[in-house]
FISE-711506 format. One record per residue (C-alpha): residue number from 1; x, y, z. Coordinates in steps of 0.05 Angstrom, whole numbers, plus 5000, padded with zeros to 4 digits. Layout:
<resi:NUM&u:X&v:Y&w:Z>
...
//
This chain:
<resi:1&u:4925&v:6657&w:2481>
<resi:2&u:4864&v:6626&w:2449>
<resi:3&u:4814&v:6601&w:2500>
<resi:4&u:4773&v:6566&w:2441>
<resi:5&u:4838&v:6525&w:2414>
<resi:6&u:4816&v:6480&w:2360>
<resi:7&u:4823&v:6402&w:2395>
<resi:8&u:4869&v:6357&w:2368>
<resi:9&u:4885&v:6280&w:2385>
<resi:10&u:4910&v:6248&w:2438>
<resi:11&u:4958&v:6216&w:2391>
<resi:12&u:4984&v:6286&w:2353>
<resi:13&u:4990&v:6316&w:2431>
<resi:14&u:5038&v:6264&w:2455>
<resi:15&u:5081&v:6267&w:2397>
<resi:16&u:5111&v:6328&w:2416>
<resi:17&u:5147&v:6301&w:2468>
<resi:18&u:5198&v:6267&w:2417>
<resi:19&u:5217&v:6347&w:2394>
<resi:20&u:5294&v:6349&w:2410>
<resi:21&u:5283&v:6421&w:2438>
<resi:22&u:5215&v:6392&w:2487>
<resi:23&u:5267&v:6339&w:2514>
<resi:24&u:5327&v:6386&w:2526>
<resi:25&u:5287&v:6421&w:2581>
<resi:26&u:5282&v:6361&w:2618>
<resi:27&u:5355&v:6365&w:2638>
<resi:28&u:5341&v:6437&w:2645>
<resi:29&u:5284&v:6427&w:2683>
<resi:30&u:5322&v:6391&w:2733>
<resi:31&u:5375&v:6442&w:2743>
<resi:32&u:5312&v:6493&w:2761>
<resi:33&u:5280&v:6443&w:2806>
<resi:34&u:5342&v:6428&w:2846>
<resi:35&u:5353&v:6481&w:2889>
<resi:36&u:5280&v:6502&w:2908>
<resi:37&u:5269&v:6450&w:2964>
<resi:38&u:5342&v:6450&w:2996>
<resi:39&u:5329&v:6531&w:3016>
<resi:40&u:5259&v:6520&w:3026>
<resi:41&u:5221&v:6452&w:3052>
<resi:42&u:5287&v:6403&w:3059>
<resi:43&u:5319&v:6457&w:3096>
<resi:44&u:5261&v:6465&w:3139>
<resi:45&u:5269&v:6397&w:3157>
<resi:46&u:5344&v:6400&w:3174>
<resi:47&u:5334&v:6464&w:3212>
<resi:48&u:5265&v:6427&w:3255>
<resi:49&u:5313&v:6369&w:3266>
<resi:50&u:5354&v:6404&w:3301>
<resi:51&u:5313&v:6431&w:3353>
<resi:52&u:5298&v:6511&w:3309>
<resi:53&u:5233&v:6530&w:3321>
<resi:54&u:5177&v:6525&w:3270>
<resi:55&u:5174&v:6605&w:3281>
<resi:56&u:5243&v:6608&w:3260>
<resi:57&u:5232&v:6567&w:3208>
<resi:58&u:5180&v:6611&w:3172>
<resi:59&u:5218&v:6672&w:3180>
<resi:60&u:5280&v:6639&w:3142>
<resi:61&u:5235&v:6606&w:3087>
<resi:62&u:5225&v:6691&w:3077>
<resi:63&u:5299&v:6677&w:3038>
<resi:64&u:5246&v:6643&w:2979>
<resi:65&u:5227&v:6722&w:2972>
<resi:66&u:5287&v:6730&w:2927>
<resi:67&u:5249&v:6691&w:2874>
<resi:68&u:5186&v:6740&w:2880>
<resi:69&u:5245&v:6808&w:2864>
<resi:70&u:5276&v:6772&w:2806>
<resi:71&u:5251&v:6816&w:2760>
<resi:72&u:5291&v:6868&w:2791>
<resi:73&u:5356&v:6848&w:2755>
<resi:74&u:5317&v:6812&w:2693>
<resi:75&u:5329&v:6875&w:2650>
<resi:76&u:5404&v:6859&w:2662>
<resi:77&u:5400&v:6790&w:2652>
<resi:78&u:5357&v:6801&w:2586>
<resi:79&u:5406&v:6853&w:2559>
<resi:80&u:5475&v:6864&w:2592>
<resi:81&u:5530&v:6813&w:2556>
<resi:82&u:5581&v:6775&w:2598>
<resi:83&u:5654&v:6778&w:2586>
<resi:84&u:5678&v:6721&w:2548>
<resi:85&u:5619&v:6680&w:2572>
<resi:86&u:5563&v:6708&w:2525>
<resi:87&u:5619&v:6712&w:2465>
<resi:88&u:5629&v:6633&w:2475>
<resi:89&u:5560&v:6603&w:2494>
<resi:90&u:5507&v:6665&w:2481>
<resi:91&u:5465&v:6715&w:2516>
<resi:92&u:5415&v:6664&w:2551>
<resi:93&u:5467&v:6603&w:2572>
<resi:94&u:5523&v:6652&w:2594>
<resi:95&u:5478&v:6668&w:2643>
<resi:96&u:5453&v:6598&w:2655>
<resi:97&u:5522&v:6578&w:2671>
<resi:98&u:5537&v:6637&w:2723>
<resi:99&u:5479&v:6618&w:2753>
<resi:100&u:5491&v:6542&w:2759>
<resi:101&u:5555&v:6556&w:2785>
<resi:102&u:5526&v:6595&w:2844>
<resi:103&u:5481&v:6541&w:2860>
<resi:104&u:5532&v:6488&w:2856>
<resi:105&u:5580&v:6532&w:2907>
<resi:106&u:5524&v:6556&w:2954>
<resi:107&u:5499&v:6489&w:2968>
<resi:108&u:5568&v:6459&w:2977>
<resi:109&u:5576&v:6519&w:3033>
<resi:110&u:5511&v:6514&w:3060>
<resi:111&u:5533&v:6426&w:3079>
<resi:112&u:5595&v:6448&w:3135>
<resi:113&u:5541&v:6492&w:3164>
<resi:114&u:5508&v:6464&w:3238>
<resi:115&u:5448&v:6505&w:3245>
<resi:116&u:5456&v:6502&w:3318>
<resi:117&u:5517&v:6545&w:3314>
<resi:118&u:5513&v:6563&w:3239>
<resi:119&u:5459&v:6584&w:3233>
<resi:120&u:5469&v:6653&w:3207>
<resi:121&u:5523&v:6629&w:3158>
<resi:122&u:5474&v:6577&w:3129>
<resi:123&u:5420&v:6632&w:3114>
<resi:124&u:5469&v:6683&w:3074>
<resi:125&u:5501&v:6610&w:3041>
<resi:126&u:5422&v:6588&w:3041>
<resi:127&u:5417&v:6666&w:2998>
<resi:128&u:5467&v:6657&w:2957>
<resi:129&u:5440&v:6585&w:2929>
<resi:130&u:5362&v:6620&w:2919>
<resi:131&u:5395&v:6686&w:2889>
<resi:132&u:5425&v:6644&w:2838>
<resi:133&u:5362&v:6597&w:2826>
<resi:134&u:5328&v:6660&w:2807>
<resi:135&u:5375&v:6682&w:2763>
<resi:136&u:5373&v:6614&w:2730>
<resi:137&u:5299&v:6621&w:2730>
<resi:138&u:5306&v:6684&w:2695>
<resi:139&u:5348&v:6659&w:2629>
<resi:140&u:5328&v:6586&w:2624>
<resi:141&u:5253&v:6611&w:2633>
<resi:142&u:5265&v:6666&w:2572>
<resi:143&u:5314&v:6609&w:2527>
<resi:144&u:5250&v:6560&w:2538>
<resi:145&u:5198&v:6607&w:2501>
<resi:146&u:5250&v:6633&w:2457>
<resi:147&u:5265&v:6559&w:2434>
<resi:148&u:5197&v:6536&w:2409>
<resi:149&u:5138&v:6563&w:2378>
<resi:150&u:5067&v:6570&w:2411>
<resi:151&u:5050&v:6495&w:2400>
<resi:152&u:5103&v:6467&w:2429>
<resi:153&u:5097&v:6508&w:2500>
<resi:154&u:5050&v:6465&w:2536>
<resi:155&u:5104&v:6409&w:2517>
<resi:156&u:5162&v:6443&w:2530>
<resi:157&u:5123&v:6464&w:2599>
<resi:158&u:5113&v:6394&w:2620>
<resi:159&u:5181&v:6359&w:2604>
<resi:160&u:5213&v:6421&w:2634>
<resi:161&u:5165&v:6404&w:2695>
<resi:162&u:5182&v:6330&w:2702>
<resi:163&u:5261&v:6348&w:2696>
<resi:164&u:5238&v:6400&w:2756>
<resi:165&u:5204&v:6345&w:2790>
<resi:166&u:5262&v:6295&w:2785>
<resi:167&u:5307&v:6346&w:2814>
<resi:168&u:5247&v:6355&w:2871>
<resi:169&u:5255&v:6279&w:2879>
<resi:170&u:5322&v:6285&w:2891>
<resi:171&u:5324&v:6344&w:2932>
<resi:172&u:5261&v:6317&w:2980>
<resi:173&u:5268&v:6239&w:2985>
<resi:174&u:5355&v:6239&w:2963>
<resi:175&u:5366&v:6299&w:3010>
<resi:176&u:5328&v:6262&w:3072>
<resi:177&u:5345&v:6186&w:3057>
<resi:178&u:5422&v:6213&w:3052>
<resi:179&u:5411&v:6251&w:3115>
<resi:180&u:5377&v:6186&w:3147>
<resi:181&u:5428&v:6141&w:3136>
<resi:182&u:5493&v:6179&w:3129>
<resi:183&u:5483&v:6263&w:3156>
<resi:184&u:5460&v:6318&w:3127>
<resi:185&u:5530&v:6344&w:3106>
<resi:186&u:5531&v:6282&w:3058>
<resi:187&u:5463&v:6304&w:3038>
<resi:188&u:5481&v:6379&w:3012>
<resi:189&u:5551&v:6355&w:2986>
<resi:190&u:5514&v:6301&w:2946>
<resi:191&u:5455&v:6357&w:2916>
<resi:192&u:5520&v:6404&w:2905>
<resi:193&u:5547&v:6351&w:2850>
<resi:194&u:5479&v:6339&w:2825>
<resi:195&u:5481&v:6415&w:2804>
<resi:196&u:5532&v:6386&w:2743>
<resi:197&u:5465&v:6363&w:2700>
<resi:198&u:5446&v:6432&w:2689>
<resi:199&u:5521&v:6467&w:2676>
<resi:200&u:5537&v:6404&w:2633>
<resi:201&u:5466&v:6411&w:2599>
<resi:202&u:5479&v:6484&w:2580>
<resi:203&u:5544&v:6473&w:2551>
<resi:204&u:5512&v:6423&w:2509>
<resi:205&u:5456&v:6457&w:2473>
<resi:206&u:5451&v:6508&w:2429>
<resi:207&u:5437&v:6579&w:2433>
<resi:208&u:5354&v:6599&w:2418>
<resi:209&u:5340&v:6643&w:2361>
<resi:210&u:5313&v:6712&w:2376>
<resi:211&u:5246&v:6716&w:2354>
<resi:212&u:5208&v:6780&w:2356>
<resi:213&u:5142&v:6798&w:2343>
<resi:214&u:5114&v:6853&w:2292>
<resi:215&u:5109&v:6901&w:2338>
<resi:216&u:5174&v:6891&w:2379>
<resi:217&u:5211&v:6925&w:2314>
<resi:218&u:5171&v:6991&w:2320>
<resi:219&u:5186&v:6989&w:2397>
<resi:220&u:5250&v:6983&w:2383>
<resi:221&u:5247&v:7038&w:2331>
<resi:222&u:5224&v:7077&w:2396>
<resi:223&u:5287&v:7069&w:2428>
<resi:224&u:5329&v:7093&w:2370>
<resi:225&u:5284&v:7161&w:2374>
<resi:226&u:5293&v:7171&w:2444>
<resi:227&u:5368&v:7158&w:2437>
<resi:228&u:5367&v:7209&w:2385>
<resi:229&u:5333&v:7254&w:2431>
<resi:230&u:5388&v:7257&w:2488>
<resi:231&u:5431&v:7302&w:2452>
<resi:232&u:5500&v:7309&w:2480>
<resi:233&u:5498&v:7293&w:2548>
<resi:234&u:5556&v:7246&w:2574>
<resi:235&u:5567&v:7183&w:2546>
<resi:236&u:5550&v:7141&w:2602>
<resi:237&u:5499&v:7169&w:2626>
<resi:238&u:5469&v:7165&w:2558>
<resi:239&u:5484&v:7091&w:2546>
<resi:240&u:5444&v:7076&w:2617>
<resi:241&u:5383&v:7128&w:2598>
<resi:242&u:5383&v:7085&w:2533>
<resi:243&u:5396&v:7021&w:2577>
<resi:244&u:5332&v:7039&w:2624>
<resi:245&u:5282&v:7056&w:2567>
<resi:246&u:5302&v:7000&w:2526>
<resi:247&u:5311&v:6944&w:2581>
<resi:248&u:5256&v:6974&w:2632>
<resi:249&u:5217&v:7015&w:2602>
<resi:250&u:5196&v:6982&w:2545>
<resi:251&u:5181&v:6916&w:2564>
<resi:252&u:5135&v:6939&w:2605>
<resi:253&u:5100&v:6991&w:2559>
<resi:254&u:5091&v:6928&w:2515>
<resi:255&u:5059&v:6889&w:2563>
<resi:256&u:5000&v:6941&w:2584>
<resi:257&u:4992&v:6968&w:2517>
<resi:258&u:4979&v:6899&w:2493>
<resi:259&u:4935&v:6876&w:2549>
<resi:260&u:4906&v:6956&w:2569>
<resi:261&u:4856&v:6954&w:2633>
<resi:262&u:4864&v:6878&w:2631>
<resi:263&u:4935&v:6880&w:2649>
<resi:264&u:4921&v:6898&w:2726>
<resi:265&u:4879&v:6838&w:2730>
<resi:266&u:4928&v:6784&w:2694>
<resi:267&u:4981&v:6816&w:2744>
<resi:268&u:4934&v:6805&w:2810>
<resi:269&u:4913&v:6739&w:2783>
<resi:270&u:4984&v:6710&w:2770>
<resi:271&u:4999&v:6745&w:2844>
<resi:272&u:4938&v:6699&w:2880>
<resi:273&u:4936&v:6628&w:2834>
<resi:274&u:4990&v:6596&w:2873>
<resi:275&u:4975&v:6631&w:2939>
<resi:276&u:4942&v:6570&w:2973>
<resi:277&u:4998&v:6525&w:2949>
<resi:278&u:5055&v:6571&w:2975>
<resi:279&u:5021&v:6595&w:3042>
<resi:280&u:5014&v:6522&w:3067>
<resi:281&u:5085&v:6491&w:3029>
<resi:282&u:5124&v:6519&w:3082>
<resi:283&u:5095&v:6485&w:3135>
<resi:284&u:5091&v:6416&w:3108>
<resi:285&u:5157&v:6377&w:3132>
<resi:286&u:5156&v:6405&w:3199>
<resi:287&u:5075&v:6386&w:3194>
<resi:288&u:5098&v:6311&w:3180>
<resi:289&u:5162&v:6311&w:3236>
<resi:290&u:5112&v:6337&w:3295>
<resi:291&u:5063&v:6279&w:3276>
<resi:292&u:5110&v:6229&w:3280>
<resi:293&u:5126&v:6202&w:3212>
<resi:294&u:5205&v:6188&w:3200>
<resi:295&u:5248&v:6220&w:3149>
<resi:296&u:5242&v:6159&w:3108>
<resi:297&u:5166&v:6148&w:3114>
<resi:298&u:5155&v:6228&w:3089>
<resi:299&u:5211&v:6212&w:3033>
<resi:300&u:5175&v:6139&w:3010>
<resi:301&u:5108&v:6179&w:3004>
<resi:302&u:5114&v:6256&w:3005>
<resi:303&u:5176&v:6252&w:2957>
<resi:304&u:5175&v:6194&w:2922>
<resi:305&u:5103&v:6171&w:2917>
<resi:306&u:5090&v:6250&w:2900>
<resi:307&u:5139&v:6253&w:2847>
<resi:308&u:5110&v:6203&w:2811>
<resi:309&u:5035&v:6230&w:2829>
<resi:310&u:5063&v:6305&w:2795>
<resi:311&u:5097&v:6272&w:2728>
<resi:312&u:5028&v:6242&w:2719>
<resi:313&u:4990&v:6311&w:2723>
<resi:314&u:5044&v:6353&w:2690>
<resi:315&u:5036&v:6303&w:2635>
<resi:316&u:4965&v:6305&w:2634>
<resi:317&u:4962&v:6381&w:2635>
<resi:318&u:5009&v:6388&w:2578>
<resi:319&u:4968&v:6348&w:2544>
<resi:320&u:4906&v:6388&w:2559>
<resi:321&u:4932&v:6449&w:2541>
<resi:322&u:4949&v:6423&w:2476>
<resi:323&u:4884&v:6397&w:2462>
<resi:324&u:4841&v:6461&w:2496>
<resi:325&u:4877&v:6518&w:2506>
<resi:326&u:4907&v:6543&w:2570>
<resi:327&u:4855&v:6595&w:2598>
<resi:328&u:4797&v:6554&w:2600>
<resi:329&u:4829&v:6513&w:2641>
<resi:330&u:4854&v:6567&w:2697>
<resi:331&u:4785&v:6558&w:2748>
<resi:332&u:4783&v:6487&w:2745>
<resi:333&u:4865&v:6492&w:2772>
<resi:334&u:4859&v:6538&w:2821>
<resi:335&u:4795&v:6514&w:2852>
<resi:336&u:4829&v:6436&w:2856>
<resi:337&u:4894&v:6474&w:2890>
<resi:338&u:4856&v:6504&w:2939>
<resi:339&u:4807&v:6437&w:2954>
<resi:340&u:4867&v:6396&w:2951>
<resi:341&u:4902&v:6425&w:3028>
<resi:342&u:4839&v:6402&w:3058>
<resi:343&u:4865&v:6332&w:3049>
<resi:344&u:4917&v:6362&w:3101>
<resi:345&u:4869&v:6374&w:3147>
<resi:346&u:4841&v:6317&w:3157>
<resi:347&u:4899&v:6282&w:3170>
<resi:348&u:4911&v:6325&w:3216>
<resi:349&u:4842&v:6320&w:3248>
<resi:350&u:4860&v:6246&w:3262>
<resi:351&u:4913&v:6262&w:3295>
<resi:352&u:4959&v:6199&w:3280>
<resi:353&u:5015&v:6185&w:3236>
<resi:354&u:4968&v:6148&w:3191>
<resi:355&u:5008&v:6132&w:3122>
<resi:356&u:4932&v:6122&w:3078>
<resi:357&u:4913&v:6176&w:3093>
<resi:358&u:4983&v:6211&w:3084>
<resi:359&u:4987&v:6182&w:3012>
<resi:360&u:4910&v:6198&w:3000>
<resi:361&u:4928&v:6277&w:3010>
<resi:362&u:4994&v:6270&w:2977>
<resi:363&u:4961&v:6233&w:2911>
<resi:364&u:4918&v:6287&w:2904>
<resi:365&u:4959&v:6351&w:2923>
<resi:366&u:5014&v:6316&w:2876>
<resi:367&u:4968&v:6311&w:2815>
<resi:368&u:4935&v:6375&w:2823>
<resi:369&u:4997&v:6409&w:2829>
<resi:370&u:5030&v:6381&w:2766>
<resi:371&u:4973&v:6391&w:2721>
<resi:372&u:4965&v:6470&w:2745>
<resi:373&u:5037&v:6483&w:2734>
<resi:374&u:5023&v:6458&w:2660>
<resi:375&u:4979&v:6501&w:2653>
<resi:376&u:4999&v:6554&w:2684>
<resi:377&u:5068&v:6560&w:2654>
<resi:378&u:5030&v:6553&w:2579>
<resi:379&u:4996&v:6617&w:2598>
<resi:380&u:5046&v:6652&w:2630>
<resi:381&u:5086&v:6641&w:2562>
<resi:382&u:5026&v:6663&w:2522>
<resi:383&u:5031&v:6727&w:2561>
<resi:384&u:5098&v:6742&w:2544>
<resi:385&u:5131&v:6782&w:2474>
<resi:386&u:5198&v:6743&w:2457>
<resi:387&u:5231&v:6815&w:2450>
<resi:388&u:5225&v:6819&w:2524>
<resi:389&u:5217&v:6746&w:2548>
<resi:390&u:5265&v:6746&w:2601>
<resi:391&u:5242&v:6810&w:2637>
<resi:392&u:5165&v:6800&w:2616>
<resi:393&u:5166&v:6730&w:2652>
<resi:394&u:5215&v:6740&w:2712>
<resi:395&u:5158&v:6801&w:2726>
<resi:396&u:5097&v:6748&w:2722>
<resi:397&u:5141&v:6688&w:2759>
<resi:398&u:5155&v:6743&w:2819>
<resi:399&u:5096&v:6766&w:2830>
<resi:400&u:5065&v:6688&w:2825>
<resi:401&u:5104&v:6666&w:2888>
<resi:402&u:5104&v:6738&w:2925>
<resi:403&u:5038&v:6742&w:2962>
<resi:404&u:5049&v:6675&w:2976>
<resi:405&u:5121&v:6677&w:3007>
<resi:406&u:5096&v:6742&w:3053>
<resi:407&u:5050&v:6693&w:3082>
<resi:408&u:5085&v:6636&w:3077>
<resi:409&u:5146&v:6670&w:3125>
<resi:410&u:5087&v:6676&w:3179>
<resi:411&u:5055&v:6601&w:3172>
<resi:412&u:5100&v:6582&w:3233>
<resi:413&u:5077&v:6641&w:3267>
<resi:414&u:5009&v:6629&w:3256>
<resi:415&u:5016&v:6547&w:3265>
<resi:416&u:5041&v:6568&w:3335>
<resi:417&u:4991&v:6604&w:3355>
<resi:418&u:4935&v:6565&w:3331>
<resi:419&u:4972&v:6500&w:3368>
<resi:420&u:4975&v:6543&w:3430>
<resi:421&u:4896&v:6548&w:3430>
<resi:422&u:4871&v:6486&w:3413>
<resi:423&u:4927&v:6439&w:3430>
<resi:424&u:4885&v:6435&w:3499>
<resi:425&u:4823&v:6401&w:3453>
<resi:426&u:4857&v:6367&w:3404>
<resi:427&u:4935&v:6356&w:3391>
<resi:428&u:4936&v:6372&w:3314>
<resi:429&u:4874&v:6428&w:3320>
<resi:430&u:4915&v:6482&w:3300>
<resi:431&u:4947&v:6448&w:3238>
<resi:432&u:4879&v:6436&w:3218>
<resi:433&u:4851&v:6496&w:3215>
<resi:434&u:4916&v:6526&w:3186>
<resi:435&u:4902&v:6485&w:3123>
<resi:436&u:4841&v:6502&w:3130>
<resi:437&u:4857&v:6580&w:3127>
<resi:438&u:4906&v:6562&w:3067>
<resi:439&u:4846&v:6533&w:3022>
<resi:440&u:4807&v:6593&w:3037>
<resi:441&u:4864&v:6634&w:3004>
<resi:442&u:4847&v:6604&w:2940>
<resi:443&u:4777&v:6639&w:2930>
<resi:444&u:4796&v:6712&w:2897>
<resi:445&u:4846&v:6675&w:2856>
<resi:446&u:4772&v:6631&w:2834>
<resi:447&u:4733&v:6695&w:2816>
<resi:448&u:4795&v:6719&w:2767>
<resi:449&u:4807&v:6656&w:2739>
<resi:450&u:4728&v:6666&w:2716>
<resi:451&u:4745&v:6738&w:2690>
<resi:452&u:4808&v:6719&w:2652>
<resi:453&u:4782&v:6669&w:2614>
<resi:454&u:4722&v:6712&w:2596>
<resi:455&u:4767&v:6766&w:2571>
<resi:456&u:4811&v:6707&w:2522>
<resi:457&u:4733&v:6683&w:2494>
<resi:458&u:4714&v:6753&w:2483>
<resi:459&u:4782&v:6767&w:2446>
<resi:460&u:4781&v:6703&w:2405>
<resi:461&u:4707&v:6709&w:2384>
<resi:462&u:4698&v:6734&w:2325>
<resi:463&u:4644&v:6791&w:2318>
<resi:464&u:4580&v:6768&w:2285>
//
């Protein structure tokens, strides 16, 4: 986690992208990215087009909170073997395959729902997709961290993001195009078929070797000591207590033992890092539709062109992490994430569907999003102990999305109230103020980013 990592040449940095383990996460990233928009902004576009209110769309977006509570069942994914599958595929790939099957099946079921008559069933199947997707994230993130050493974490984060963003392009622009020219049913059927990418990749790759730090052996020894002290209680009670201690207590004790008082600030910073971005994301597609942009215009600019900018940002972020380290890049990333929301406020204030301004806004927002994503993934990966990868990383990513999802769920209600207040003076004044509000949400994270950087700089600087 050095904030002062020695600088390396650009040629050496770019060569890391040819490593076989780095390449495989292009396809696994695709599998991870496919479901997200389909229960988030693409779903919100479908609902809005069918006349569902902005307030209801905002509340339905709370489906995404599933991702924020995945740490609850991450110890199960980390420790519990699946009958037959684990023996065949290994502990990471078996859970990935099970989750990928749930994603494909849930999307197929959503395809046959009509929001006007089957809204509750659509929410149920969307929950199945979100739960399966969150479970896949637990196993996949653990697999990614365990598959390479620290020097390749920036590169795997970048290729993972590349695959993720290709999937976002498919689930965003691709789904909108199919919906525009065929139907929403066909769009979600197509997305379900694309779920096979993850399934096939999981079957083809090898299981990563389990690596443990020196401190892990000592901590696992404590599990044995704990088990020995349980005495002659009933077998099933004894096994349950050993599981809870080893799978839940040890990962959290390990994290707080390594970072001590700083652990609380780290968790707070993780929760606030993407607050600006997530809080405004729910209302992005409803905003475009209310502004008067067509689905194909949204797909062209927001999804396809935005995809290119995101990938450029992700590759730039991965190379920057390799050259200078992740910690020193956190504060600039937080600032840019928050500031990029102001470009959407500009578009709202113009008050008409101006493609040039939309393109500028998407350029800035997606370039910053891709770059900050690589930086933050590498930073979080460095915080984990490889003995408890799934549980600890799931905790980090759960906390990362929880505050934004909670605020995002009420974003439709906020926009409705602001629009009621300002429509008389400006047609989209409520949206303009909403985007300024989401930008200001980034200020606490900026302060914490500076504290985090200072901590790691002091940790890595040898005493004089």
